[in-house]
N, C-alpha and C positions, 0 to 999 in steps of 0.2 A: 504494499499499499504506500502511495506517496507520502513523503514525509510531511507535506503541508495538509494532510487530512485533518479533519476535526479531531480535537484533543480527546474528547470522550470516546470516539471510535478507535483512535490510536491506542488508548489505554486498554480498551477491551481486547484489541487484537494482540497486544503484548501479553495479556493474561491468557490468551488461548493458543499462542504460538507453540507451546510445548505439545498440545494435542494434535497438531498436524505437522509436527517437526520432521516426520519420516512418512511422507504420503504414499510411498510405494508399499507400505504395509497396512494391515487392517487396523483401523482406528476405532476404539470404543468410546463413545460419548455417553456421559452420565451427568447427573445433576451436580455431582461434585467436580467433574472435569472441566465444566464450562460455567463461567460466571453469568449472572443475569445480564440481560442486554442494557445498554444505556437507555434511558426513557426518551431521549431525543439526541440525534446526531445529524450532521450536515455532511453531505457527500458531493463532491464536485466532479468526480470522474465517472459519472453515470448519466446516461441519457436514455430516456424512455419516450418514444414517439407513439401517437395514438393513430388508429386507423380502423378499417373494417376488412373482413375476409368474406367475400361473397362465394356461395356455392350454387352452381347452376346445374339443374338436372330436371326431373319431372316437376320438382318444386324449387322455388327460389328462396334461398335462406341467406342470412348475413349474420356474422358474429363480430363483436368488438374484438379488436386485435392490438396487442402491445408489442412494440419493437424495442428491445432492450439492447443498447450498445454499451459494452463495458470491456475493460481488460480483464484478464484471468484473475488477477489479484483482487479486483473489485467483486468478481463473482464469488471468490472464496469468502470474502468478508460478508456478503449477503447471505451465503449458506450458513455461516457460523451465527449470524444474527437470528436467522430463522430458528436454528436449533436452540439457541439461548432462550428465545421466547417460549419455545415448547417445553423445556425443562424448567422454566421459571415463569409460569403464567401468572398474570396479574390483571387487576381490573382495568388498568389503563394501558392502551396499545403503545408499543414502542414505535416511534416516529422517526422516519429517515427523510430529511429534507434534501431534495434534489436541487442543487444550486447552479448547475450548468445552464447557461442561457439557451441552449438548443433543446433542452428537455421540455416537452409538452406536459409531462406529469411532474408536479411540484412536490409530491410526498408519497412516500410508501408507508402504510400502516400495518405493523405486524400485530394482529388482534386476535391471536389464537385464544379460544375459550375452551375450557374443559368440557363444557356442555356440549360442544359440537361433536365430540367423539362418542357421546352417549346417545346420539339422536336415535329416535325410534323406540327407546325404552325410558319411560318417564322416571326421572330421578336417578338414572344411572350415570355414573361418572368414572372415567378412567384416568390414570396418570402414567406417563411414559416412565420406564425405569432405565433403559438403555437402548442404544442403537449402535450397531456395528457397521462401519462403512468400509467396504473393499474398494479401493480406488480403481476406476475403470475409464478408459478413454471414452469420451462422449460419442454417441451415435447421433445421427440427424433427428431421429424420433425415438428418444430414450424411454419414453413412458408408454409407448403404443402397446406394449405387450404385458402390461401389469394385470395380474389376475386379482383385481379388487373391485368391490362394488363402485360403479361410476361416481356415486356421491362422495366416495372416499379419496378421489383424485384431487390434485391441487385445484383450489378455487380462487379466482382473482376477480375482483370487482372494480371496474372503472366507474368512479363515482365523483362526488364533490365533497366539500368540507362538511356539509350538512347531512351527507349520505342520503340525499333525496334527489333522484334524478329527474331532470325536466327536459325540455327541448333544446336547452342552450349547451351545445357541444363544447364551447369554449370553457365552460365552468367545470367540466368533468376532468380534473386534474389531479385526482387522488386515486391511489390504487390500494385496496384492502387485500391482504393475503395471509394464509393460503388455505383457509378452511379447517378441516379436521386435522387430527394429529398425523394420520397417514399422509394426507395431503401436504402438510408441512415437511414431513420427512422426505417424501418423494422429490419435492421441489429443492430442498436443501441438497439432496444427493445429485440432482442434475447441476446445480451450481458448483458443488465441490468437484464433480467429475469434469466440469469444464476446465479445471485447472491441470488436469492430467494431460501430459504430452501425447501427441498423436491422435487426438480426437477431432471431430468435425468442428470446423470454425462457425457453423451455424446450427442452431438447435431449435426444434419446434415442438411445442405442446399444443396440439389442436383439439377441436371439439370432435364429438363423435361423427359429425358430418365429414371429417377428414380422417387423419391417421390416429386420432385420439390423444389423450394425454392430460385433459382437464375435465373438471366436473361439469355436469349439465348446467347450463346458464352461465358458466365462467367465460370471461374473456380469454381469447387465445394468446399464447405467448411465444415470441420468437426471439432468440438470443443470438446477437451478431457479435462475434469475437474478431480481434485482428486477423486479417487475411480473408474474411468473408466478403461477399459481394457488396453488402451494405455498410461496411466499415468506413468510417470517416475519420482518417488519421488526423486531419487538421483541427478536429474538434478537441483532441486530447493533448495536443503539443503543449499548450500552456495552461491546461486545466489544473486547478489546485487539488 
């Protein structure tokens, strides 16, 4: 992570450096191994653009689409923040302010709630104990073959500060993520694997209308790394 990053984020990454010190080996994440996420950080080396993905067939359908441009170290930071929120859930979402002038999304809210993982059974709650990550070079569609209920896949909501969507597209500049505990783990895995050498420079999580990878109703997500067709090197030369 660039040395000019937000101080709270820098401290968090220093505290988690030992966990991913040897990324070629299995890494076991636990509540004791990863600290709580900062309540608010600013990140300048991340750009998220908004758009739509249209599907044309017998029916005509359209999904919200998010295009995330980031370097591999930034992807690792996001993955670790997602896991930190998962192991240390609280009532207040962790907020990541996106300060790059090219970013159309101005904030990411990591708002995992224990109640989401007990959906379908009234009063039932679960809490994650551990997760083992086996580093693997990213595929272009890394979540398309997951054998989980669709509702358990990563969920991303393109919304606004009031979380009340209207017709004003320009005000939809906040993204909430990533749904259930399973959804958070899957998205964290995608982000961490993006740092492994030899992987695809573009990664896509699509709706069930495409190759799959996100929960029903979720915005789709495309991650564009250096070397991909949508990468904009000039945006990151002087970004803090």
